[in-house]
PyMOL Python script that loads the backbone (N, CA, C, O; Angstrom):
from pymol import cmd

cmd.read_pdbstr("""\
ATOM      1  N   MET A   1     103.161  83.631 102.065  1.00  0.00           N
ATOM      2  CA  MET A   1     102.773  84.487 102.950  1.00  0.00           C
ATOM      3  C   MET A   1     100.998  85.126 102.685  1.00  0.00           C
ATOM      4  O   MET A   1     100.267  84.854 101.732  1.00  0.00           O
ATOM      5  N   ASP A   2     100.755  85.823 103.609  1.00  0.00           N
ATOM      6  CA  ASP A   2      99.253  85.720 103.798  1.00  0.00           C
ATOM      7  C   ASP A   2      98.729  87.269 103.825  1.00  0.00           C
ATOM      8  O   ASP A   2      99.607  88.107 103.618  1.00  0.00           O
ATOM      9  N   GLY A   3      97.571  87.687 104.028  1.00  0.00           N
ATOM     10  CA  GLY A   3      97.975  89.201 104.746  1.00  0.00           C
ATOM     11  C   GLY A   3      98.132  89.429 106.032  1.00  0.00           C
ATOM     12  O   GLY A   3      98.513  90.481 106.546  1.00  0.00           O
ATOM     13  N   SER A   4      97.799  88.307 106.629  1.00  0.00           N
ATOM     14  CA  SER A   4      98.076  88.256 108.271  1.00  0.00           C
ATOM     15  C   SER A   4      99.646  88.506 108.343  1.00  0.00           C
ATOM     16  O   SER A   4     100.116  89.513 108.874  1.00  0.00           O
ATOM     17  N   ALA A   5     100.197  87.787 107.927  1.00  0.00           N
ATOM     18  CA  ALA A   5     101.913  87.630 107.829  1.00  0.00           C
ATOM     19  C   ALA A   5     102.422  88.930 107.211  1.00  0.00           C
ATOM     20  O   ALA A   5     103.335  89.579 107.722  1.00  0.00           O
ATOM     21  N   PHE A   6     101.723  89.319 105.967  1.00  0.00           N
ATOM     22  CA  PHE A   6     102.186  90.656 105.600  1.00  0.00           C
ATOM     23  C   PHE A   6     102.197  91.914 106.769  1.00  0.00           C
ATOM     24  O   PHE A   6     103.252  92.468 107.079  1.00  0.00           O
ATOM     25  N   LEU A   7     100.791  92.309 107.412  1.00  0.00           N
ATOM     26  CA  LEU A   7     100.966  92.905 108.012  1.00  0.00           C
ATOM     27  C   LEU A   7     101.581  92.891 109.586  1.00  0.00           C
ATOM     28  O   LEU A   7     101.734  93.640 110.551  1.00  0.00           O
ATOM     29  N   ARG A   8     101.717  92.104 109.340  1.00  0.00           N
ATOM     30  CA  ARG A   8     102.521  92.119 110.839  1.00  0.00           C
ATOM     31  C   ARG A   8     104.182  92.051 110.796  1.00  0.00           C
ATOM     32  O   ARG A   8     104.914  92.094 111.785  1.00  0.00           O
ATOM     33  N   HIS A   9     104.499  91.962 109.735  1.00  0.00           N
ATOM     34  CA  HIS A   9     106.081  91.856 108.904  1.00  0.00           C
ATOM     35  C   HIS A   9     106.373  93.089 109.429  1.00  0.00           C
ATOM     36  O   HIS A   9     105.774  94.141 109.205  1.00  0.00           O
ATOM     37  N   ARG A  10     107.744  92.831 110.454  1.00  0.00           N
ATOM     38  CA  ARG A  10     108.364  94.306 110.826  1.00  0.00           C
ATOM     39  C   ARG A  10     108.619  95.190 110.129  1.00  0.00           C
ATOM     40  O   ARG A  10     108.425  96.273 110.682  1.00  0.00           O
ATOM     41  N   PHE A  11     109.073  95.273 108.872  1.00  0.00           N
ATOM     42  CA  PHE A  11     108.945  96.184 107.856  1.00  0.00           C
ATOM     43  C   PHE A  11     108.211  96.777 107.614  1.00  0.00           C
ATOM     44  O   PHE A  11     108.483  97.977 107.563  1.00  0.00           O
ATOM     45  N   ILE A  12     106.641  96.290 107.272  1.00  0.00           N
ATOM     46  CA  ILE A  12     105.377  96.665 107.277  1.00  0.00           C
ATOM     47  C   ILE A  12     105.348  97.964 108.194  1.00  0.00           C
ATOM     48  O   ILE A  12     105.505  99.124 107.815  1.00  0.00           O
ATOM     49  N   ARG A  13     105.092  97.470 109.596  1.00  0.00           N
ATOM     50  CA  ARG A  13     104.714  97.396 110.673  1.00  0.00           C
ATOM     51  C   ARG A  13     105.843  99.024 111.156  1.00  0.00           C
ATOM     52  O   ARG A  13     105.533  99.946 111.910  1.00  0.00           O
ATOM     53  N   VAL A  14     107.102  98.823 110.389  1.00  0.00           N
ATOM     54  CA  VAL A  14     107.944  99.802 110.811  1.00  0.00           C
ATOM     55  C   VAL A  14     107.969 101.157 109.634  1.00  0.00           C
ATOM     56  O   VAL A  14     108.279 102.347 109.706  1.00  0.00           O
ATOM     57  N   ALA A  15     107.632 100.551 108.912  1.00  0.00           N
ATOM     58  CA  ALA A  15     107.755 101.620 107.274  1.00  0.00           C
ATOM     59  C   ALA A  15     106.546 101.964 106.956  1.00  0.00           C
ATOM     60  O   ALA A  15     106.710 103.107 106.530  1.00  0.00           O
ATOM     61  N   PHE A  16     105.390 101.717 106.879  1.00  0.00           N
ATOM     62  CA  PHE A  16     104.276 101.759 106.519  1.00  0.00           C
ATOM     63  C   PHE A  16     103.276 101.958 107.488  1.00  0.00           C
ATOM     64  O   PHE A  16     102.549 102.938 107.323  1.00  0.00           O
ATOM     65  N   LEU A  17     103.089 101.247 108.447  1.00  0.00           N
ATOM     66  CA  LEU A  17     101.483 100.959 108.831  1.00  0.00           C
ATOM     67  C   LEU A  17     100.977 102.358 109.660  1.00  0.00           C
ATOM     68  O   LEU A  17      99.838 102.815 109.561  1.00  0.00           O
ATOM     69  N   GLN A  18     101.999 102.910 110.453  1.00  0.00           N
ATOM     70  CA  GLN A  18     101.380 104.002 110.922  1.00  0.00           C
ATOM     71  C   GLN A  18     100.972 105.321 109.914  1.00  0.00           C
ATOM     72  O   GLN A  18     100.377 106.298 110.369  1.00  0.00           O
ATOM     73  N   ASP A  19     101.335 105.220 108.627  1.00  0.00           N
ATOM     74  CA  ASP A  19     101.406 106.101 107.951  1.00  0.00           C
ATOM     75  C   ASP A  19      99.613 105.688 107.037  1.00  0.00           C
ATOM     76  O   ASP A  19      98.631 106.403 106.837  1.00  0.00           O
ATOM     77  N   TRP A  20      99.818 104.674 106.802  1.00  0.00           N
ATOM     78  CA  TRP A  20      98.392 103.900 106.685  1.00  0.00           C
ATOM     79  C   TRP A  20      97.254 104.233 107.277  1.00  0.00           C
ATOM     80  O   TRP A  20      96.228 104.699 106.782  1.00  0.00           O
ATOM     81  N   LYS A  21      97.483 103.988 108.260  1.00  0.00           N
ATOM     82  CA  LYS A  21      96.436 104.058 109.431  1.00  0.00           C
ATOM     83  C   LYS A  21      96.270 105.818 109.739  1.00  0.00           C
ATOM     84  O   LYS A  21      95.336 106.374 110.317  1.00  0.00           O
ATOM     85  N   GLY A  22      96.814 106.093 109.477  1.00  0.00           N
ATOM     86  CA  GLY A  22      96.505 107.882 109.619  1.00  0.00           C
ATOM     87  C   GLY A  22      95.464 108.286 108.370  1.00  0.00           C
ATOM     88  O   GLY A  22      94.868 109.351 108.533  1.00  0.00           O
ATOM     89  N   VAL A  23      95.180 107.530 107.121  1.00  0.00           N
ATOM     90  CA  VAL A  23      94.135 107.809 106.498  1.00  0.00           C
ATOM     91  C   VAL A  23      93.187 107.143 106.787  1.00  0.00           C
ATOM     92  O   VAL A  23      92.977 106.465 105.781  1.00  0.00           O
ATOM     93  N   VAL A  24      92.367 106.863 107.632  1.00  0.00           N
ATOM     94  CA  VAL A  24      91.655 106.093 108.098  1.00  0.00           C
ATOM     95  C   VAL A  24      90.836 107.045 109.276  1.00  0.00           C
ATOM     96  O   VAL A  24      91.496 107.583 110.165  1.00  0.00           O
ATOM     97  N   PRO A  25      89.763 107.160 109.226  1.00  0.00           N
ATOM     98  CA  PRO A  25      89.278 107.889 110.488  1.00  0.00           C
ATOM     99  C   PRO A  25      89.624 107.355 111.513  1.00  0.00           C
ATOM    100  O   PRO A  25      90.033 106.210 111.701  1.00  0.00           O
ATOM    101  N   GLY A  26      89.421 108.404 112.384  1.00  0.00           N
ATOM    102  CA  GLY A  26      89.315 107.617 114.018  1.00  0.00           C
ATOM    103  C   GLY A  26      88.527 106.908 114.369  1.00  0.00           C
ATOM    104  O   GLY A  26      87.492 106.860 113.705  1.00  0.00           O
ATOM    105  N   GLY A  27      88.684 105.927 115.728  1.00  0.00           N
ATOM    106  CA  GLY A  27      88.005 105.025 115.657  1.00  0.00           C
ATOM    107  C   GLY A  27      87.710 103.701 115.063  1.00  0.00           C
ATOM    108  O   GLY A  27      87.195 102.764 115.672  1.00  0.00           O
ATOM    109  N   HIS A  28      88.202 103.701 113.418  1.00  0.00           N
ATOM    110  CA  HIS A  28      88.079 102.862 112.962  1.00  0.00           C
ATOM    111  C   HIS A  28      88.949 102.219 111.925  1.00  0.00           C
ATOM    112  O   HIS A  28      88.850 101.935 110.731  1.00  0.00           O
ATOM    113  N   HIS A  29      89.964 102.094 113.005  1.00  0.00           N
ATOM    114  CA  HIS A  29      91.338 101.229 112.471  1.00  0.00           C
ATOM    115  C   HIS A  29      91.423  99.810 112.496  1.00  0.00           C
ATOM    116  O   HIS A  29      91.699  98.925 111.685  1.00  0.00           O
ATOM    117  N   ASP A  30      91.070  99.888 113.785  1.00  0.00           N
ATOM    118  CA  ASP A  30      90.618  98.166 113.612  1.00  0.00           C
ATOM    119  C   ASP A  30      90.123  97.221 112.294  1.00  0.00           C
ATOM    120  O   ASP A  30      90.616  96.420 111.499  1.00  0.00           O
ATOM    121  N   GLU A  31      88.400  98.057 112.694  1.00  0.00           N
ATOM    122  CA  GLU A  31      87.815  97.569 111.427  1.00  0.00           C
ATOM    123  C   GLU A  31      88.187  97.815 110.433  1.00  0.00           C
ATOM    124  O   GLU A  31      87.759  96.891 109.741  1.00  0.00           O
ATOM    125  N   VAL A  32      88.833  98.589 109.696  1.00  0.00           N
ATOM    126  CA  VAL A  32      89.473  98.329 108.265  1.00  0.00           C
ATOM    127  C   VAL A  32      90.274  98.071 108.319  1.00  0.00           C
ATOM    128  O   VAL A  32      90.657  98.335 107.179  1.00  0.00           O
ATOM    129  N   PHE A  33      91.398  97.509 108.994  1.00  0.00           N
ATOM    130  CA  PHE A  33      92.499  96.839 109.320  1.00  0.00           C
ATOM    131  C   PHE A  33      92.069  95.371 109.150  1.00  0.00           C
ATOM    132  O   PHE A  33      92.763  94.689 108.396  1.00  0.00           O
ATOM    133  N   ARG A  34      90.974  94.775 109.778  1.00  0.00           N
ATOM    134  CA  ARG A  34      90.518  93.985 110.098  1.00  0.00           C
ATOM    135  C   ARG A  34      90.693  93.499 108.624  1.00  0.00           C
ATOM    136  O   ARG A  34      91.593  92.849 108.093  1.00  0.00           O
ATOM    137  N   ASP A  35      89.274  94.151 108.033  1.00  0.00           N
ATOM    138  CA  ASP A  35      88.910  93.622 107.074  1.00  0.00           C
ATOM    139  C   ASP A  35      89.882  93.427 105.209  1.00  0.00           C
ATOM    140  O   ASP A  35      89.808  92.784 104.161  1.00  0.00           O
ATOM    141  N   ILE A  36      90.691  94.491 105.877  1.00  0.00           N
ATOM    142  CA  ILE A  36      91.759  94.574 105.090  1.00  0.00           C
ATOM    143  C   ILE A  36      92.777  93.312 104.727  1.00  0.00           C
ATOM    144  O   ILE A  36      93.319  92.834 103.730  1.00  0.00           O
ATOM    145  N   GLU A  37      92.697  93.058 106.219  1.00  0.00           N
ATOM    146  CA  GLU A  37      93.583  91.455 106.027  1.00  0.00           C
ATOM    147  C   GLU A  37      92.837  89.773 106.395  1.00  0.00           C
ATOM    148  O   GLU A  37      93.334  88.770 106.907  1.00  0.00           O
ATOM    149  N   GLU A  38      91.330  90.090 105.815  1.00  0.00           N
ATOM    150  CA  GLU A  38      91.012  89.339 105.693  1.00  0.00           C
ATOM    151  C   GLU A  38      90.739  89.195 104.532  1.00  0.00           C
ATOM    152  O   GLU A  38      90.496  88.076 104.081  1.00  0.00           O
ATOM    153  N   ARG A  39      90.713  90.376 103.728  1.00  0.00           N
ATOM    154  CA  ARG A  39      90.355  90.401 101.792  1.00  0.00           C
ATOM    155  C   ARG A  39      92.302  89.878 101.331  1.00  0.00           C
ATOM    156  O   ARG A  39      92.433  89.366 100.219  1.00  0.00           O
ATOM    157  N   LEU A  40      93.236  90.000 101.954  1.00  0.00           N
ATOM    158  CA  LEU A  40      94.471  89.856 101.755  1.00  0.00           C
ATOM    159  C   LEU A  40      94.727  88.042 102.059  1.00  0.00           C
ATOM    160  O   LEU A  40      95.309  87.195 101.381  1.00  0.00           O
ATOM    161  N   ASN A  41      94.177  87.975 103.058  1.00  0.00           N
ATOM    162  CA  ASN A  41      94.198  86.024 103.256  1.00  0.00           C
ATOM    163  C   ASN A  41      93.215  85.413 102.129  1.00  0.00           C
ATOM    164  O   ASN A  41      93.341  84.320 101.577  1.00  0.00           O
ATOM    165  N   ASP A  42      92.233  86.352 101.923  1.00  0.00           N
ATOM    166  CA  ASP A  42      91.141  85.403 100.565  1.00  0.00           C
ATOM    167  C   ASP A  42      92.111  84.913  99.166  1.00  0.00           C
ATOM    168  O   ASP A  42      92.331  83.874  98.543  1.00  0.00           O
ATOM    169  N   VAL A  43      92.612  86.670  99.106  1.00  0.00           N
ATOM    170  CA  VAL A  43      93.722  86.773  98.138  1.00  0.00           C
ATOM    171  C   VAL A  43      94.824  85.257  98.382  1.00  0.00           C
ATOM    172  O   VAL A  43      94.798  84.403  97.496  1.00  0.00           O
ATOM    173  N   ALA A  44      95.520  85.098  99.323  1.00  0.00           N
ATOM    174  CA  ALA A  44      96.131  84.295  99.687  1.00  0.00           C
ATOM    175  C   ALA A  44      95.637  82.834  99.708  1.00  0.00           C
ATOM    176  O   ALA A  44      96.376  81.857  99.834  1.00  0.00           O
ATOM    177  N   ARG A  45      94.300  82.802  99.569  1.00  0.00           N
ATOM    178  CA  ARG A  45      93.920  81.231  99.850  1.00  0.00           C
ATOM    179  C   ARG A  45      93.525  80.851  98.186  1.00  0.00           C
ATOM    180  O   ARG A  45      93.516  79.698  97.757  1.00  0.00           O
ATOM    181  N   ARG A  46      93.278  81.803  97.544  1.00  0.00           N
ATOM    182  CA  ARG A  46      92.681  81.352  96.138  1.00  0.00           C
ATOM    183  C   ARG A  46      93.862  81.200  95.303  1.00  0.00           C
ATOM    184  O   ARG A  46      93.862  80.368  94.396  1.00  0.00           O
ATOM    185  N   ASP A  47      94.986  82.027  95.567  1.00  0.00           N
ATOM    186  CA  ASP A  47      96.255  81.975  94.785  1.00  0.00           C
ATOM    187  C   ASP A  47      97.356  81.592  95.262  1.00  0.00           C
ATOM    188  O   ASP A  47      98.409  81.724  94.637  1.00  0.00           O
ATOM    189  N   GLY A  48      97.290  81.126  96.296  1.00  0.00           N
ATOM    190  CA  GLY A  48      98.081  80.447  96.857  1.00  0.00           C
ATOM    191  C   GLY A  48      99.223  80.879  97.971  1.00  0.00           C
ATOM    192  O   GLY A  48      99.840  80.195  98.787  1.00  0.00           O
ATOM    193  N   GLU A  49      99.257  82.508  97.629  1.00  0.00           N
ATOM    194  CA  GLU A  49     100.353  83.713  98.178  1.00  0.00           C
ATOM    195  C   GLU A  49      99.554  84.476  98.216  1.00  0.00           C
ATOM    196  O   GLU A  49      98.417  84.363  97.756  1.00  0.00           O
ATOM    197  N   PHE A  50     100.164  85.675  98.950  1.00  0.00           N
ATOM    198  CA  PHE A  50      99.940  86.971  98.678  1.00  0.00           C
ATOM    199  C   PHE A  50     101.297  87.205  98.720  1.00  0.00           C
ATOM    200  O   PHE A  50     102.125  86.791  99.531  1.00  0.00           O
ATOM    201  N   ALA A  51     101.468  88.088  97.520  1.00  0.00           N
ATOM    202  CA  ALA A  51     102.600  88.672  97.002  1.00  0.00           C
ATOM    203  C   ALA A  51     102.760  89.773  96.921  1.00  0.00           C
ATOM    204  O   ALA A  51     101.911  90.499  96.404  1.00  0.00           O
ATOM    205  N   VAL A  52     104.456  90.450  97.645  1.00  0.00           N
ATOM    206  CA  VAL A  52     104.363  92.093  97.057  1.00  0.00           C
ATOM    207  C   VAL A  52     105.578  92.465  96.713  1.00  0.00           C
ATOM    208  O   VAL A  52     106.476  91.792  97.219  1.00  0.00           O
ATOM    209  N   SER A  53     105.819  93.123  96.176  1.00  0.00           N
ATOM    210  CA  SER A  53     107.322  93.657  95.818  1.00  0.00           C
ATOM    211  C   SER A  53     107.230  95.272  96.168  1.00  0.00           C
ATOM    212  O   SER A  53     106.246  96.012  96.157  1.00  0.00           O
ATOM    213  N   VAL A  54     108.522  95.528  96.460  1.00  0.00           N
ATOM    214  CA  VAL A  54     108.613  97.181  97.262  1.00  0.00           C
ATOM    215  C   VAL A  54     109.898  97.663  95.722  1.00  0.00           C
ATOM    216  O   VAL A  54     111.106  97.492  95.563  1.00  0.00           O
ATOM    217  N   PRO A  55     109.286  98.016  95.254  1.00  0.00           N
ATOM    218  CA  PRO A  55     110.368  98.785  93.996  1.00  0.00           C
ATOM    219  C   PRO A  55     111.676  99.380  94.554  1.00  0.00           C
ATOM    220  O   PRO A  55     111.310  99.892  95.612  1.00  0.00           O
ATOM    221  N   ILE A  56     112.605  99.531  94.465  1.00  0.00           N
ATOM    222  CA  ILE A  56     113.743 100.430  94.534  1.00  0.00           C
ATOM    223  C   ILE A  56     114.555 100.692  93.899  1.00  0.00           C
ATOM    224  O   ILE A  56     115.231  99.749  93.489  1.00  0.00           O
ATOM    225  N   ASP A  57     115.020 102.398  93.374  1.00  0.00           N
ATOM    226  CA  ASP A  57     115.932 102.536  92.893  1.00  0.00           C
ATOM    227  C   ASP A  57     117.452 103.113  93.646  1.00  0.00           C
ATOM    228  O   ASP A  57     117.220 103.633  94.737  1.00  0.00           O
ATOM    229  N   TYR A  58     118.500 103.111  93.372  1.00  0.00           N
ATOM    230  CA  TYR A  58     119.669 103.579  93.384  1.00  0.00           C
ATOM    231  C   TYR A  58     119.943 104.294  92.924  1.00  0.00           C
ATOM    232  O   TYR A  58     120.110 103.714  91.852  1.00  0.00           O
ATOM    233  N   ILE A  59     120.313 105.692  92.644  1.00  0.00           N
ATOM    234  CA  ILE A  59     121.416 106.005  91.839  1.00  0.00           C
ATOM    235  C   ILE A  59     122.462 106.709  92.332  1.00  0.00           C
ATOM    236  O   ILE A  59     122.169 107.740  92.938  1.00  0.00           O
ATOM    237  N   ALA A  60     123.736 106.390  92.220  1.00  0.00           N
ATOM    238  CA  ALA A  60     124.825 107.246  92.957  1.00  0.00           C
ATOM    239  C   ALA A  60     125.743 107.977  91.426  1.00  0.00           C
ATOM    240  O   ALA A  60     126.118 107.455  90.376  1.00  0.00           O
ATOM    241  N   ALA A  61     125.817 109.141  91.873  1.00  0.00           N
ATOM    242  CA  ALA A  61     126.449 110.661  90.827  1.00  0.00           C
ATOM    243  C   ALA A  61     127.495 110.953  91.379  1.00  0.00           C
ATOM    244  O   ALA A  61     127.696 110.830  92.588  1.00  0.00           O
ATOM    245  N   ARG A  62     128.055 111.254  90.797  1.00  0.00           N
ATOM    246  CA  ARG A  62     129.069 112.466  91.317  1.00  0.00           C
ATOM    247  C   ARG A  62     129.239 113.226  90.122  1.00  0.00           C
ATOM    248  O   ARG A  62     128.978 112.969  88.947  1.00  0.00           O
ATOM    249  N   PRO A  63     129.958 114.663  90.942  1.00  0.00           N
ATOM    250  CA  PRO A  63     129.931 115.981  89.708  1.00  0.00           C
ATOM    251  C   PRO A  63     130.232 115.354  88.769  1.00  0.00           C
ATOM    252  O   PRO A  63     130.171 114.126  88.824  1.00  0.00           O
ATOM    253  N   SER A  64     130.663 116.037  87.577  1.00  0.00           N
ATOM    254  CA  SER A  64     130.870 115.887  85.834  1.00  0.00           C
ATOM    255  C   SER A  64     132.123 116.759  86.239  1.00  0.00           C
ATOM    256  O   SER A  64     133.082 116.552  85.495  1.00  0.00           O
ATOM    257  N   ILE A  65     132.350 117.689  87.244  1.00  0.00           N
ATOM    258  CA  ILE A  65     133.339 118.799  86.832  1.00  0.00           C
ATOM    259  C   ILE A  65     133.998 119.414  88.637  1.00  0.00           C
ATOM    260  O   ILE A  65     133.346 119.619  89.661  1.00  0.00           O
ATOM    261  N   GLU A  66     135.231 119.525  88.424  1.00  0.00           N
ATOM    262  CA  GLU A  66     135.165 119.680  90.205  1.00  0.00           C
ATOM    263  C   GLU A  66     135.231 120.650  90.528  1.00  0.00           C
ATOM    264  O   GLU A  66     135.678 121.592  89.873  1.00  0.00           O
ATOM    265  N   VAL A  67     134.634 120.692  92.058  1.00  0.00           N
ATOM    266  CA  VAL A  67     133.761 122.251  92.465  1.00  0.00           C
ATOM    267  C   VAL A  67     134.853 122.429  93.591  1.00  0.00           C
ATOM    268  O   VAL A  67     135.195 121.574  94.408  1.00  0.00           O
ATOM    269  N   PRO A  68     135.228 123.440  93.491  1.00  0.00           N
ATOM    270  CA  PRO A  68     136.302 124.238  94.391  1.00  0.00           C
ATOM    271  C   PRO A  68     135.861 124.191  95.830  1.00  0.00           C
ATOM    272  O   PRO A  68     134.684 124.385  96.133  1.00  0.00           O
ATOM    273  N   GLN A  69     136.939 123.897  96.853  1.00  0.00           N
ATOM    274  CA  GLN A  69     136.828 123.616  97.901  1.00  0.00           C
ATOM    275  C   GLN A  69     135.707 124.969  98.514  1.00  0.00           C
ATOM    276  O   GLN A  69     134.697 124.824  99.202  1.00  0.00           O
ATOM    277  N   ASN A  70     136.159 125.940  98.115  1.00  0.00           N
ATOM    278  CA  ASN A  70     135.703 127.300  98.785  1.00  0.00           C
ATOM    279  C   ASN A  70     134.464 127.794  98.205  1.00  0.00           C
ATOM    280  O   ASN A  70     133.900 128.859  98.457  1.00  0.00           O
ATOM    281  N   ALA A  71     134.066 126.747  97.276  1.00  0.00           N
ATOM    282  CA  ALA A  71     132.820 127.554  96.593  1.00  0.00           C
ATOM    283  C   ALA A  71     131.252 127.503  97.260  1.00  0.00           C
ATOM    284  O   ALA A  71     130.191 127.341  96.657  1.00  0.00           O
ATOM    285  N   HIS A  72     131.458 127.676  98.551  1.00  0.00           N
ATOM    286  CA  HIS A  72     130.129 127.762  99.230  1.00  0.00           C
ATOM    287  C   HIS A  72     129.565 128.905  99.350  1.00  0.00           C
ATOM    288  O   HIS A  72     128.471 128.998  99.905  1.00  0.00           O
TER     289      HIS A  72
END
""", "prot")
cmd.dss("prot")
cmd.show_as("cartoon", "prot")
cmd.util.cbc("prot")
cmd.orient("prot")
């Protein structure tokens, strides 16, 4: 993957891109993200790819004692 593919990936667009753009002063989104894309593409050319991992934790739990139904 390169920077262009990364920034256009559906998950990135849906989950992250709007928040990232929110930290960029108005009117500079295109300039800043064009620069980011170019830099990520440079990394991909140099290293053969631009790789990203998104860590996730999943914790399943249940109470260790029985909670009475009317305990609200």
